[in-house]
N, CA, C and O atoms as a GROMACS GRO file, in nm:
protein
  584
    1MET      N    1   2.854   9.100  12.313
    1MET     CA    2   2.831   9.056  12.434
    1MET      C    3   2.990   8.978  12.493
    1MET      O    4   3.070   8.911  12.428
    2LYS      N    5   2.993   9.011  12.612
    2LYS     CA    6   3.099   8.988  12.671
    2LYS      C    7   3.064   8.892  12.765
    2LYS      O    8   2.971   8.939  12.830
    3TYR      N    9   3.100   8.748  12.818
    3TYR     CA   10   3.120   8.651  12.883
    3TYR      C   11   3.252   8.687  12.963
    3TYR      O   12   3.371   8.682  12.931
    4TYR      N   13   3.194   8.719  13.064
    4TYR     CA   14   3.298   8.712  13.189
    4TYR      C   15   3.293   8.579  13.326
    4TYR      O   16   3.189   8.569  13.391
    5SER      N   17   3.394   8.502  13.351
    5SER     CA   18   3.345   8.400  13.361
    5SER      C   19   3.416   8.417  13.501
    5SER      O   20   3.468   8.524  13.534
    6TYR      N   21   3.413   8.301  13.586
    6TYR     CA   22   3.451   8.287  13.737
    6TYR      C   23   3.572   8.321  13.713
    6TYR      O   24   3.611   8.431  13.754
    7GLU      N   25   3.661   8.235  13.641
    7GLU     CA   26   3.795   8.258  13.643
    7GLU      C   27   3.874   8.433  13.628
    7GLU      O   28   3.994   8.463  13.623
    8ASP      N   29   3.767   8.510  13.624
    8ASP     CA   30   3.818   8.630  13.560
    8ASP      C   31   3.818   8.733  13.681
    8ASP      O   32   3.899   8.809  13.733
    9PHE      N   33   3.610   8.676  13.707
    9PHE     CA   34   3.635   8.720  13.862
    9PHE      C   35   3.669   8.718  13.995
    9PHE      O   36   3.667   8.802  14.084
   10LYS      N   37   3.704   8.589  13.989
   10LYS     CA   38   3.886   8.542  14.070
   10LYS      C   39   3.965   8.689  14.104
   10LYS      O   40   3.967   8.761  14.203
   11ILE      N   41   4.028   8.695  13.972
   11ILE     CA   42   4.148   8.786  13.923
   11ILE      C   43   4.110   8.923  13.965
   11ILE      O   44   4.186   9.004  14.019
   12ASP      N   45   3.969   8.944  13.928
   12ASP     CA   46   3.976   9.086  13.948
   12ASP      C   47   3.926   9.093  14.082
   12ASP      O   48   3.980   9.192  14.130
   13THR      N   49   3.844   9.036  14.177
   13THR     CA   50   3.794   9.092  14.316
   13THR      C   51   3.904   9.073  14.364
   13THR      O   52   3.903   9.170  14.440
   14ARG      N   53   4.001   9.025  14.383
   14ARG     CA   54   4.161   8.983  14.453
   14ARG      C   55   4.224   9.096  14.414
   14ARG      O   56   4.278   9.142  14.515
   15SER      N   57   4.254   9.196  14.273
   15SER     CA   58   4.235   9.323  14.283
   15SER      C   59   4.202   9.383  14.298
   15SER      O   60   4.273   9.476  14.336
   16LEU      N   61   4.019   9.411  14.284
   16LEU     CA   62   3.957   9.478  14.384
   16LEU      C   63   3.983   9.462  14.561
   16LEU      O   64   3.989   9.563  14.631
   17LEU      N   65   3.996   9.349  14.609
   17LEU     CA   66   4.040   9.358  14.751
   17LEU      C   67   4.173   9.450  14.746
   17LEU      O   68   4.142   9.569  14.747
   18GLN      N   69   4.229   9.442  14.743
   18GLN     CA   70   4.375   9.489  14.709
   18GLN      C   71   4.348   9.672  14.686
   18GLN      O   72   4.395   9.761  14.756
   19ARG      N   73   4.302   9.680  14.625
   19ARG     CA   74   4.290   9.838  14.644
   19ARG      C   75   4.184   9.915  14.761
   19ARG      O   76   4.190  10.029  14.808
   20VAL      N   77   4.089   9.804  14.787
   20VAL     CA   78   3.986   9.878  14.901
   20VAL      C   79   4.055   9.865  15.038
   20VAL      O   80   4.022   9.938  15.131
   21LYS      N   81   4.175   9.746  15.052
   21LYS     CA   82   4.236   9.719  15.200
   21LYS      C   83   4.303   9.835  15.256
   21LYS      O   84   4.375   9.909  15.188
   22GLY      N   85   4.269   9.856  15.423
   22GLY     CA   86   4.314   9.932  15.460
   22GLY      C   87   4.198  10.012  15.478
   22GLY      O   88   4.208  10.069  15.586
   23SER      N   89   4.080  10.043  15.412
   23SER     CA   90   4.000  10.164  15.411
   23SER      C   91   3.905  10.136  15.598
   23SER      O   92   3.880  10.228  15.676
   24HIS      N   93   3.876   9.998  15.618
   24HIS     CA   94   3.819  10.036  15.767
   24HIS      C   95   3.720  10.035  15.747
   24HIS      O   96   3.654  10.126  15.797
   25PHE      N   97   3.672   9.964  15.686
   25PHE     CA   98   3.512   9.962  15.618
   25PHE      C   99   3.467   9.890  15.737
   25PHE      O  100   3.541   9.813  15.798
   26GLU      N  101   3.330   9.919  15.775
   26GLU     CA  102   3.228   9.846  15.913
   26GLU      C  103   3.140   9.782  15.856
   26GLU      O  104   3.099   9.705  15.943
   27ALA      N  105   3.059   9.758  15.722
   27ALA     CA  106   2.986   9.750  15.667
   27ALA      C  107   2.972   9.709  15.507
   27ALA      O  108   3.073   9.733  15.440
   28ILE      N  109   2.908   9.674  15.466
   28ILE     CA  110   2.915   9.679  15.319
   28ILE      C  111   2.727   9.625  15.251
   28ILE      O  112   2.654   9.532  15.285
   29VAL      N  113   2.710   9.728  15.156
   29VAL     CA  114   2.618   9.734  15.154
   29VAL      C  115   2.604   9.662  14.987
   29VAL      O  116   2.693   9.699  14.911
   30ALA      N  117   2.522   9.582  14.940
   30ALA     CA  118   2.488   9.472  14.788
   30ALA      C  119   2.409   9.561  14.750
   30ALA      O  120   2.306   9.602  14.802
   31VAL      N  121   2.472   9.596  14.635
   31VAL     CA  122   2.339   9.636  14.561
   31VAL      C  123   2.261   9.507  14.460
   31VAL      O  124   2.278   9.416  14.378
   32ALA      N  125   2.186   9.567  14.524
   32ALA     CA  126   2.058   9.346  14.467
   32ALA      C  127   1.999   9.407  14.322
   32ALA      O  128   1.954   9.520  14.301
   33ARG      N  129   2.016   9.293  14.228
   33ARG     CA  130   2.122   9.160  14.222
   33ARG      C  131   2.214   9.136  14.201
   33ARG      O  132   2.288   9.039  14.213
   34GLY      N  133   2.218   9.278  14.145
   34GLY     CA  134   2.449   9.224  14.065
   34GLY      C  135   2.486   9.309  14.162
   34GLY      O  136   2.557   9.396  14.110
   35GLY      N  137   2.478   9.322  14.242
   35GLY     CA  138   2.620   9.318  14.383
   35GLY      C  139   2.632   9.226  14.452
   35GLY      O  140   2.725   9.223  14.533
   36TYR      N  141   2.546   9.126  14.442
   36TYR     CA  142   2.546   9.012  14.530
   36TYR      C  143   2.628   8.926  14.572
   36TYR      O  144   2.656   8.880  14.683
   37THR      N  145   2.671   8.907  14.448
   37THR     CA  146   2.840   8.754  14.446
   37THR      C  147   2.954   8.903  14.484
   37THR      O  148   2.987   8.914  14.602
   38LEU      N  149   2.988   8.970  14.420
   38LEU     CA  150   3.038   9.021  14.484
   38LEU      C  151   3.107   9.073  14.573
   38LEU      O  152   3.230   9.085  14.572
   39SER      N  153   3.018   9.114  14.675
   39SER     CA  154   2.988   9.155  14.760
   39SER      C  155   3.044   9.043  14.905
   39SER      O  156   3.108   9.061  15.009
   40HIS      N  157   2.966   8.907  14.827
   40HIS     CA  158   3.015   8.829  14.947
   40HIS      C  159   3.122   8.784  14.894
   40HIS      O  160   3.177   8.750  14.999
   41ALA      N  161   3.207   8.752  14.801
   41ALA     CA  162   3.365   8.786  14.821
   41ALA      C  163   3.410   8.880  14.871
   41ALA      O  164   3.500   8.874  14.954
   42MET      N  165   3.350   9.002  14.824
   42MET     CA  166   3.443   9.086  14.918
   42MET      C  167   3.460   9.107  15.086
   42MET      O  168   3.556   9.160  15.142
   43ALA      N  169   3.318   9.041  15.160
   43ALA     CA  170   3.308   9.025  15.324
   43ALA      C  171   3.422   8.916  15.328
   43ALA      O  172   3.511   8.930  15.412
   44GLU      N  173   3.425   8.806  15.241
   44GLU     CA  174   3.500   8.728  15.313
   44GLU      C  175   3.668   8.778  15.340
   44GLU      O  176   3.746   8.790  15.434
   45GLY      N  177   3.666   8.796  15.201
   45GLY     CA  178   3.857   8.886  15.127
   45GLY      C  179   3.828   8.994  15.325
   45GLY      O  180   3.907   8.968  15.416
   46LEU      N  181   3.722   9.088  15.346
   46LEU     CA  182   3.768   9.195  15.458
   46LEU      C  183   3.723   9.162  15.583
   46LEU      O  184   3.730   9.239  15.679
   47ASP      N  185   3.665   9.018  15.586
   47ASP     CA  186   3.635   9.005  15.703
   47ASP      C  187   3.567   9.072  15.782
   47ASP      O  188   3.596   9.099  15.898
   48ILE      N  189   3.384   9.129  15.670
   48ILE     CA  190   3.301   9.223  15.712
   48ILE      C  191   3.157   9.115  15.745
   48ILE      O  192   3.085   9.065  15.659
   49ARG      N  193   3.149   9.107  15.831
   49ARG     CA  194   3.026   9.015  15.888
   49ARG      C  195   2.898   9.116  15.884
   49ARG      O  196   2.789   9.062  15.907
   50ASN      N  197   2.899   9.286  15.850
   50ASN     CA  198   2.732   9.287  15.814
   50ASN      C  199   2.769   9.315  15.732
   50ASN      O  200   2.858   9.397  15.707
   51VAL      N  201   2.669   9.211  15.625
   51VAL     CA  202   2.688   9.261  15.543
   51VAL      C  203   2.515   9.288  15.481
   51VAL      O  204   2.422   9.223  15.528
   52GLN      N  205   2.496   9.389  15.375
   52GLN     CA  206   2.343   9.390  15.409
   52GLN      C  207   2.324   9.420  15.243
   52GLN      O  208   2.424   9.420  15.172
   53SER      N  209   2.178   9.446  15.180
   53SER     CA  210   2.166   9.485  15.045
   53SER      C  211   2.065   9.588  15.020
   53SER      O  212   1.959   9.593  15.082
   54ILE      N  213   2.095   9.657  14.942
   54ILE     CA  214   1.930   9.746  14.866
   54ILE      C  215   1.919   9.711  14.756
   54ILE      O  216   1.997   9.718  14.660
   55ARG      N  217   1.759   9.649  14.773
   55ARG     CA  218   1.735   9.652  14.594
   55ARG      C  219   1.681   9.772  14.516
   55ARG      O  220   1.640   9.881  14.553
   56THR      N  221   1.694   9.721  14.408
   56THR     CA  222   1.682   9.846  14.281
   56THR      C  223   1.627   9.772  14.171
   56THR      O  224   1.659   9.654  14.160
   57GLU      N  225   1.544   9.829  14.085
   57GLU     CA  226   1.508   9.759  13.935
   57GLU      C  227   1.519   9.911  13.878
   57GLU      O  228   1.449  10.006  13.914
   58LEU      N  229   1.643   9.911  13.762
   58LEU     CA  230   1.649  10.002  13.642
   58LEU      C  231   1.663   9.904  13.515
   58LEU      O  232   1.604   9.935  13.412
   59TYR      N  233   1.741   9.782  13.521
   59TYR     CA  234   1.676   9.718  13.361
   59TYR      C  235   1.603   9.535  13.397
   59TYR      O  236   1.613   9.454  13.488
   60ASP      N  237   1.531   9.543  13.260
   60ASP     CA  238   1.467   9.418  13.288
   60ASP      C  239   1.507   9.385  13.189
   60ASP      O  240   1.504   9.439  13.079
   61LYS      N  241   1.571   9.236  13.243
   61LYS     CA  242   1.691   9.202  13.099
   61LYS      C  243   1.740   9.270  13.076
   61LYS      O  244   1.737   9.351  13.169
   62THR      N  245   1.812   9.314  12.981
   62THR     CA  246   1.887   9.360  12.854
   62THR      C  247   1.800   9.530  12.872
   62THR      O  248   1.874   9.628  12.882
   63ILE      N  249   1.690   9.545  12.875
   63ILE     CA  250   1.554   9.683  12.801
   63ILE      C  251   1.619   9.764  12.963
   63ILE      O  252   1.590   9.709  13.069
   64LYS      N  253   1.705   9.896  12.964
   64LYS     CA  254   1.623   9.946  13.050
   64LYS      C  255   1.466  10.036  13.059
   64LYS      O  256   1.406  10.070  12.957
   65ARG      N  257   1.409  10.067  13.211
   65ARG     CA  258   1.340  10.125  13.203
   65ARG      C  259   1.353  10.292  13.229
   65ARG      O  260   1.456  10.356  13.250
   66ASP      N  261   1.229  10.334  13.221
   66ASP     CA  262   1.264  10.472  13.245
   66ASP      C  263   1.266  10.523  13.387
   66ASP      O  264   1.271  10.646  13.388
   67MET      N  265   1.264  10.476  13.493
   67MET     CA  266   1.289  10.522  13.626
   67MET      C  267   1.320  10.471  13.712
   67MET      O  268   1.225  10.398  13.740
   68ILE      N  269   1.398  10.457  13.784
   68ILE     CA  270   1.485  10.363  13.890
   68ILE      C  271   1.385  10.330  13.994
   68ILE      O  272   1.312  10.424  14.024
   69ASN      N  273   1.358  10.191  14.072
   69ASN     CA  274   1.300  10.188  14.167
   69ASN      C  275   1.400  10.189  14.289
   69ASN      O  276   1.509  10.151  14.247
   70ILE      N  277   1.407  10.221  14.436
   70ILE     CA  278   1.440  10.198  14.517
   70ILE      C  279   1.378  10.101  14.619
   70ILE      O  280   1.295  10.174  14.674
   71PHE      N  281   1.367   9.976  14.680
   71PHE     CA  282   1.244   9.937  14.732
   71PHE      C  283   1.309   9.875  14.937
   71PHE      O  284   1.241   9.833  15.031
   72GLN      N  285   1.412   9.892  14.927
   72GLN     CA  286   1.468   9.866  15.065
   72GLN      C  287   1.593   9.978  15.150
   72GLN      O  288   1.681  10.053  15.108
   73THR      N  289   1.544   9.939  15.288
   73THR     CA  290   1.644  10.028  15.350
   73THR      C  291   1.735   9.952  15.350
   73THR      O  292   1.732   9.856  15.273
   74CYS      N  293   1.846   9.974  15.442
   74CYS     CA  294   1.930   9.946  15.532
   74CYS      C  295   1.955   9.988  15.694
   74CYS      O  296   1.968  10.103  15.738
   75GLU      N  297   1.958   9.832  15.789
   75GLU     CA  298   1.995   9.946  15.906
   75GLU      C  299   2.139   9.964  15.972
   75GLU      O  300   2.180   9.895  16.065
   76LEU      N  301   2.187  10.034  15.929
   76LEU     CA  302   2.342  10.106  15.962
   76LEU      C  303   2.351  10.168  16.074
   76LEU      O  304   2.415  10.272  16.055
   77GLY      N  305   2.321  10.156  16.176
   77GLY     CA  306   2.321  10.210  16.301
   77GLY      C  307   2.473  10.218  16.316
   77GLY      O  308   2.545  10.146  16.246
   78GLY      N  309   2.546  10.338  16.443
   78GLY     CA  310   2.658  10.301  16.489
   78GLY      C  311   2.734  10.281  16.383
   78GLY      O  312   2.834  10.278  16.454
   79VAL      N  313   2.783  10.262  16.263
   79VAL     CA  314   2.852  10.228  16.130
   79VAL      C  315   2.894  10.388  16.069
   79VAL      O  316   2.815  10.473  16.028
   80LYS      N  317   3.028  10.397  16.078
   80LYS     CA  318   3.082  10.504  16.068
   80LYS      C  319   3.134  10.517  15.864
   80LYS      O  320   3.155  10.628  15.814
   81LYS      N  321   3.144  10.402  15.791
   81LYS     CA  322   3.208  10.372  15.683
   81LYS      C  323   3.182  10.228  15.623
   81LYS      O  324   3.237  10.123  15.655
   82VAL      N  325   3.050  10.261  15.494
   82VAL     CA  326   3.060  10.159  15.455
   82VAL      C  327   3.073  10.172  15.308
   82VAL      O  328   3.056  10.276  15.245
   83LEU      N  329   3.118  10.001  15.237
   83LEU     CA  330   3.141   9.989  15.110
   83LEU      C  331   3.012   9.932  15.024
   83LEU      O  332   2.965   9.819  15.040
   84VAL      N  333   2.956  10.049  14.913
   84VAL     CA  334   2.817   9.957  14.844
   84VAL      C  335   2.893   9.947  14.735
   84VAL      O  336   2.949  10.020  14.653
   85VAL      N  337   2.872   9.795  14.768
   85VAL     CA  338   2.919   9.727  14.640
   85VAL      C  339   2.769   9.679  14.456
   85VAL      O  340   2.649   9.653  14.460
   86ASP      N  341   2.839   9.686  14.365
   86ASP     CA  342   2.771   9.645  14.246
   86ASP      C  343   2.880   9.566  14.148
   86ASP      O  344   2.999   9.539  14.168
   87ASP      N  345   2.798   9.539  14.038
   87ASP     CA  346   2.869   9.434  13.964
   87ASP      C  347   2.936   9.573  13.876
   87ASP      O  348   3.052   9.606  13.901
   88ILE      N  349   2.863   9.643  13.784
   88ILE     CA  350   2.890   9.752  13.727
   88ILE      C  351   2.828   9.860  13.701
   88ILE      O  352   2.718   9.836  13.650
   89ALA      N  353   2.852   9.983  13.716
   89ALA     CA  354   2.837  10.107  13.665
   89ALA      C  355   2.849  10.099  13.489
   89ALA      O  356   2.958  10.106  13.432
   90ASP      N  357   2.744  10.086  13.432
   90ASP     CA  358   2.691  10.129  13.320
   90ASP      C  359   2.640  10.220  13.244
   90ASP      O  360   2.703  10.270  13.152
   91SER      N  361   2.501  10.257  13.278
   91SER     CA  362   2.477  10.382  13.226
   91SER      C  363   2.508  10.454  13.382
   91SER      O  364   2.549  10.570  13.393
   92GLY      N  365   2.480  10.369  13.494
   92GLY     CA  366   2.561  10.450  13.600
   92GLY      C  367   2.446  10.477  13.704
   92GLY      O  368   2.457  10.464  13.826
   93ALA      N  369   2.322  10.520  13.626
   93ALA     CA  370   2.169  10.561  13.719
   93ALA      C  371   2.147  10.527  13.843
   93ALA      O  372   2.133  10.601  13.940
   94THR      N  373   2.145  10.411  13.838
   94THR     CA  374   2.160  10.268  13.936
   94THR      C  375   2.232  10.305  14.020
   94THR      O  376   2.180  10.379  14.103
   95LEU      N  377   2.334  10.282  14.031
   95LEU     CA  378   2.471  10.404  14.177
   95LEU      C  379   2.422  10.488  14.243
   95LEU      O  380   2.377  10.488  14.357
   96LYS      N  381   2.439  10.616  14.113
   96LYS     CA  382   2.428  10.725  14.162
   96LYS      C  383   2.284  10.734  14.216
   96LYS      O  384   2.248  10.803  14.312
   97ALA      N  385   2.236  10.685  14.169
   97ALA     CA  386   2.033  10.710  14.271
   97ALA      C  387   2.073  10.603  14.451
   97ALA      O  388   2.040  10.643  14.563
   98VAL      N  389   2.136  10.493  14.426
   98VAL     CA  390   2.190  10.437  14.557
   98VAL      C  391   2.302  10.504  14.627
   98VAL      O  392   2.333  10.511  14.746
   99MET      N  393   2.345  10.544  14.537
   99MET     CA  394   2.475  10.659  14.676
   99MET      C  395   2.425  10.769  14.691
   99MET      O  396   2.488  10.831  14.777
  100GLU      N  397   2.343  10.824  14.650
  100GLU     CA  398   2.224  11.006  14.712
  100GLU      C  399   2.116  10.939  14.774
  100GLU      O  400   2.050  11.007  14.853
  101TYR      N  401   2.072  10.788  14.754
  101TYR     CA  402   1.984  10.735  14.838
  101TYR      C  403   2.048  10.746  14.992
  101TYR      O  404   2.025  10.825  15.084
  102LEU      N  405   2.136  10.632  14.979
  102LEU     CA  406   2.228  10.617  15.151
  102LEU      C  407   2.268  10.769  15.198
  102LEU      O  408   2.239  10.814  15.309
  103GLU      N  409   2.347  10.851  15.083
  103GLU     CA  410   2.394  10.958  15.173
  103GLU      C  411   2.295  11.040  15.185
  103GLU      O  412   2.348  11.147  15.217
  104LYS      N  413   2.210  11.051  15.180
  104LYS     CA  414   2.109  11.174  15.227
  104LYS      C  415   2.043  11.076  15.365
  104LYS      O  416   2.031  11.134  15.474
  105LYS      N  417   2.008  10.944  15.354
  105LYS     CA  418   1.891  10.888  15.456
  105LYS      C  419   1.979  10.840  15.588
  105LYS      O  420   1.928  10.783  15.684
  106TYR      N  421   2.180  10.887  15.572
  106TYR     CA  422   2.249  10.856  15.689
  106TYR      C  423   2.388  10.944  15.636
  106TYR      O  424   2.493  10.916  15.578
  107ILE      N  425   2.328  11.056  15.688
  107ILE     CA  426   2.431  11.187  15.662
  107ILE      C  427   2.566  11.152  15.734
  107ILE      O  428   2.655  11.144  15.649
  108ASP      N  429   2.615  11.127  15.865
  108ASP     CA  430   2.691  11.068  15.919
  108ASP      C  431   2.780  10.939  15.905
  108ASP      O  432   2.856  10.877  15.978
  109ILE      N  433   2.728  10.925  15.759
  109ILE     CA  434   2.825  10.771  15.727
  109ILE      C  435   2.916  10.803  15.595
  109ILE      O  436   2.850  10.838  15.497
  110GLU      N  437   2.994  10.799  15.584
  110GLU     CA  438   3.068  10.785  15.504
  110GLU      C  439   3.064  10.641  15.398
  110GLU      O  440   3.106  10.539  15.452
  111PHE      N  441   3.010  10.626  15.233
  111PHE     CA  442   2.975  10.593  15.174
  111PHE      C  443   3.085  10.573  15.048
  111PHE      O  444   3.129  10.662  14.975
  112VAL      N  445   3.116  10.430  15.042
  112VAL     CA  446   3.236  10.457  14.948
  112VAL      C  447   3.211  10.368  14.832
  112VAL      O  448   3.158  10.277  14.895
  113SER      N  449   3.211  10.315  14.670
  113SER     CA  450   3.169  10.261  14.609
  113SER      C  451   3.261  10.182  14.529
  113SER      O  452   3.359  10.238  14.481
  114CYS      N  453   3.241  10.054  14.508
  114CYS     CA  454   3.308   9.962  14.387
  114CYS      C  455   3.229   9.898  14.277
  114CYS      O  456   3.107   9.891  14.263
  115THR      N  457   3.317   9.857  14.210
  115THR     CA  458   3.233   9.736  14.070
  115THR      C  459   3.389   9.723  14.047
  115THR      O  460   3.496   9.777  14.074
  116LEU      N  461   3.305   9.569  13.951
  116LEU     CA  462   3.435   9.559  13.855
  116LEU      C  463   3.439   9.628  13.769
  116LEU      O  464   3.532   9.709  13.756
  117PHE      N  465   3.301   9.613  13.652
  117PHE     CA  466   3.335   9.723  13.514
  117PHE      C  467   3.300   9.869  13.573
  117PHE      O  468   3.258   9.911  13.681
  118TYR      N  469   3.333   9.919  13.469
  118TYR     CA  470   3.314  10.048  13.481
  118TYR      C  471   3.234  10.152  13.337
  118TYR      O  472   3.330  10.194  13.272
  119LYS      N  473   3.173  10.176  13.307
  119LYS     CA  474   3.179  10.263  13.118
  119LYS      C  475   3.141  10.382  13.159
  119LYS      O  476   3.039  10.433  13.205
  120LYS      N  477   3.324  10.439  13.112
  120LYS     CA  478   3.310  10.528  13.075
  120LYS      C  479   3.238  10.679  13.007
  120LYS      O  480   3.282  10.793  12.992
  121THR      N  481   3.085  10.599  12.972
  121THR     CA  482   2.989  10.700  12.956
  121THR      C  483   2.945  10.696  13.066
  121THR      O  484   2.946  10.812  13.109
  122SER      N  485   2.902  10.621  13.148
  122SER     CA  486   2.866  10.590  13.255
  122SER      C  487   2.828  10.744  13.354
  122SER      O  488   2.927  10.817  13.345
  123VAL      N  489   2.686  10.829  13.465
  123VAL     CA  490   2.692  10.897  13.493
  123VAL      C  491   2.732  10.924  13.611
  123VAL      O  492   2.756  11.035  13.659
  124TYR      N  493   2.739  10.803  13.668
  124TYR     CA  494   2.862  10.772  13.791
  124TYR      C  495   2.974  10.668  13.764
  124TYR      O  496   2.990  10.560  13.707
  125GLU      N  497   3.063  10.789  13.862
  125GLU     CA  498   3.224  10.667  13.851
  125GLU      C  499   3.243  10.625  13.940
  125GLU      O  500   3.266  10.715  14.021
  126PRO      N  501   3.248  10.523  13.987
  126PRO     CA  502   3.241  10.444  14.146
  126PRO      C  503   3.400  10.484  14.163
  126PRO      O  504   3.490  10.500  14.080
  127HIS      N  505   3.398  10.495  14.347
  127HIS     CA  506   3.548  10.504  14.384
  127HIS      C  507   3.642  10.426  14.330
  127HIS      O  508   3.750  10.453  14.277
  128PHE      N  509   3.564  10.285  14.356
  128PHE     CA  510   3.688  10.179  14.263
  128PHE      C  511   3.638  10.049  14.183
  128PHE      O  512   3.546   9.973  14.214
  129TRP      N  513   3.703  10.044  14.096
  129TRP     CA  514   3.668   9.971  13.961
  129TRP      C  515   3.785   9.938  13.854
  129TRP      O  516   3.871  10.013  13.807
  130ILE      N  517   3.760   9.808  13.834
  130ILE     CA  518   3.831   9.721  13.813
  130ILE      C  519   3.906   9.755  13.651
  130ILE      O  520   4.009   9.817  13.626
  131ASN      N  521   3.793   9.678  13.543
  131ASN     CA  522   3.764   9.661  13.381
  131ASN      C  523   3.733   9.819  13.328
  131ASN      O  524   3.731   9.904  13.418
  132GLU      N  525   3.719   9.846  13.245
  132GLU     CA  526   3.630   9.966  13.153
  132GLU      C  527   3.566   9.845  13.068
  132GLU      O  528   3.620   9.753  13.007
  133ALA      N  529   3.458   9.873  13.084
  133ALA     CA  530   3.342   9.820  12.949
  133ALA      C  531   3.288   9.895  12.816
  133ALA      O  532   3.231  10.003  12.796
  134ASP      N  533   3.333   9.789  12.735
  134ASP     CA  534   3.244   9.903  12.600
  134ASP      C  535   3.144   9.811  12.562
  134ASP      O  536   3.059   9.841  12.478
  135ASP      N  537   3.146   9.718  12.608
  135ASP     CA  538   2.998   9.629  12.530
  135ASP      C  539   2.935   9.565  12.675
  135ASP      O  540   2.990   9.567  12.785
  136TRP      N  541   2.819   9.513  12.645
  136TRP     CA  542   2.717   9.478  12.714
  136TRP      C  543   2.793   9.293  12.794
  136TRP      O  544   2.801   9.187  12.733
  137ILE      N  545   2.834   9.321  12.942
  137ILE     CA  546   2.886   9.208  12.998
  137ILE      C  547   2.816   9.096  13.063
  137ILE      O  548   2.767   9.094  13.176
  138ASP      N  549   2.820   9.028  12.997
  138ASP     CA  550   2.733   8.870  13.047
  138ASP      C  551   2.805   8.816  13.188
  138ASP      O  552   2.907   8.749  13.168
  139PHE      N  553   2.784   8.826  13.266
  139PHE     CA  554   2.836   8.713  13.434
  139PHE      C  555   2.792   8.622  13.416
  139PHE      O  556   2.688   8.596  13.356
  140PHE      N  557   2.908   8.516  13.494
  140PHE     CA  558   2.894   8.399  13.453
  140PHE      C  559   2.815   8.334  13.568
  140PHE      O  560   2.811   8.213  13.586
  141TRP      N  561   2.740   8.442  13.657
  141TRP     CA  562   2.670   8.378  13.785
  141TRP      C  563   2.502   8.460  13.700
  141TRP      O  564   2.393   8.458  13.758
  142GLU      N  565   2.521   8.517  13.570
  142GLU     CA  566   2.387   8.509  13.473
  142GLU      C  567   2.370   8.426  13.369
  142GLU      O  568   2.270   8.440  13.299
  143ARG      N  569   2.445   8.346  13.348
  143ARG     CA  570   2.418   8.228  13.194
  143ARG      C  571   2.444   8.126  13.268
  143ARG      O  572   2.348   8.052  13.285
  144ASP      N  573   2.551   8.094  13.324
  144ASP     CA  574   2.553   7.971  13.374
  144ASP      C  575   2.509   7.918  13.460
  144ASP      O  576   2.559   7.811  13.494
  145PHE      N  577   2.368   7.986  13.549
  145PHE     CA  578   2.310   7.934  13.605
  145PHE      C  579   2.138   7.993  13.572
  145PHE      O  580   2.058   8.035  13.655
  146SER      N  581   2.120   7.981  13.433
  146SER     CA  582   1.995   8.024  13.407
  146SER      C  583   1.965   7.932  13.297
  146SER      O  584   1.855   7.936  13.241
   0.00000   0.00000   0.00000
């Protein structure tokens, strides 16, 4: 298990912001809960006020469930380009399901995904990511506040 500190988060978020700047996103969709912290930071860095979330459940602590559940939708009327944010593409099942769900529901919107971490074994590779993960990531927001 690898601990991911706030200091690492700041450095990586700045790098991620540099990679996506100029893409003209009009909204951000956070994949709850893992994408909340990064989504807030990205929204500040990109000056985007339209931040929404979609809730999923695939993991129960470190145990992967048999199927993913998607519980909410977003209101994205009039938006043309959306950044979908999660903390990690681990198995990739969550982000893949969310992207497919959003693309099917909003056929006229371009969805682009980003994460802090990506595992090469993931079934979905985000459009933008910073770190390759080869272990379970223990994010500071999971460890420092529990």
